[in-house]
C-alpha positions, 0 to 999 in steps of 0.5 A: 706592838712591835715584832723583832724590835731592834735597839734604839737608845734612848727612846722616850717612852712612858706608861701611857705608851703601853696597853694590855695586849701589846707585845714585843719579840726580842732578838735571839741569843745563843747560850754558850757553855762559857755563859753557864760556867761564868754564871756558876763562878759569879753565883757560887752555884756549882751544882753538877748538872750545870758544870760537870758534863759527865755527871750531867750525861748520867742524869735525865738531861743527858748533858749540862744545862743552864741554870734557871736564874741564868735563863731568867736573867738573859731573857729579861735582858733580851727584852730590855736590849730590844729597846721596847721599854725605852727609858720608861722603866724605873725599877723592877718590883716583883717577879711572879710565877717563874716556871722552868718548863724545859731545859736550856742547853749550851748551843740553844738560842733563846728569844722572848715574847713579852706581852703587856698584861696590866697597867696600874697606879702607884703611890706616886702620881709620877709612876705607874705599874706595868705588868708584863708576861714573859714567854721564853722560847728556844730555836725549836719554838719550844717554850722553856720558861714563863714568868711575870714581871711587875715594874715601875714606869714613868708617866708622861708630864706627871707632877707631884701635885697631880 
């Protein structure tokens, strides 16, 4: 639907505003060594590939790399920062098939193409499900991560009696 969307808060969107095949491309964000160190501190994941440059240089990646969950978190946030979902999303239900395809290094700039895959019903008539496929790319247009998120989204003008 939108390409290179810019934030516009709050946008009133509802489940009915999305259709399979619609997509957005997020703004980019450069992953810094400080991001990796901060993530290690927040999570307690001090695995040497992430925090020890000399150790990481002696391994297959030839230097420190970002944690997979850090890449996932930043990528997910980039789509929300784009404003694409507006205020439609009420909760994340599930993450499926997360695959780390290539290493993300300090200095890499990532962006995301999020494509609506499926729209479904939910227990409450006020909500539906929005299934979105995420493809994360670096500055060289290499796909570094893929995953699918299922979220709850508000329906427009829905009531409990419906």
